[in-house]
C-alpha positions, 0 to 999 in steps of 0.5 A, a space after each residue: 421596282 421597274 427598271 432596277 435591274 439595269 441600274 444594278 447591272 450597269 454603272 450610272 453617273 449623275 444621279 444627284 440627289 436634287 434631280 427628280 430621278 436622282 438617288 436620295 443618297 447620291 452626291 449633291 449637284 450643288 456641292 459638284 458645282 466648279 468655278 472653272 471647267 477642266 481642260 477636257 470638259 468640251 470633250 466630255 460634254 460631247 461624249 455625253 451628248 453622243 450617248 446611244 438613247 436607251 429610253 426617251 420621254 417627252 417629259 421636260 426637266 427643270 434646270 435645278 441650278 438656274 434659280 428660275 427653274 428653266 427647262 432643259 429638254 426631254 429626259 432620255 437615259 443614254 449609254 455608251 454600252 457600259 455606263 448609263 446617264 440622263 440627257 440633262 447631265 451634258 447640260 450641267 457639265 457644260 454650263 455649271 462645270 459639274 464634277 462627275 465620277 472620275 472613273 466615268 471620265 477615265 472611261 470616256 478618256 480611254 475611248 479617246 472621247 468618242 462614245 462607242 456605238 452600241 449594237 442593236 442586240 446589246 441595246 435590246 438586253 439594256 431595254 429588257 432590263 429597263 422595262 423589268 423583263 427578267 429574261 434577257 433576249 438572246 
């Protein structure tokens, strides 16, 4: 499967089963909605938005929680060099207070809520894994 190697190597946050790119056995985004935002939500949303783009598409993705199917934005795969997530995740966290993996939250907090810059070399490795290139660049 194209790109599966990258998902085996790097943890992914936010692969909710209702999303087009989600996992069928992933958590439910609807069950993850919270009525109130945690105190760190603004920092978390900024962290998610500041990720480095691994792969970008022009495909607009619908907001599966809006009821109207309004479009959010083009779908991109983002990273902080350790975790991966899709570009619509900050929308869901900020608008619906969607709860995400506590390990990711702790990781972002340990980076003082500042997404690290990813080196070109590390990004090249990630892209090679995404496109299915079995040999990692040196």
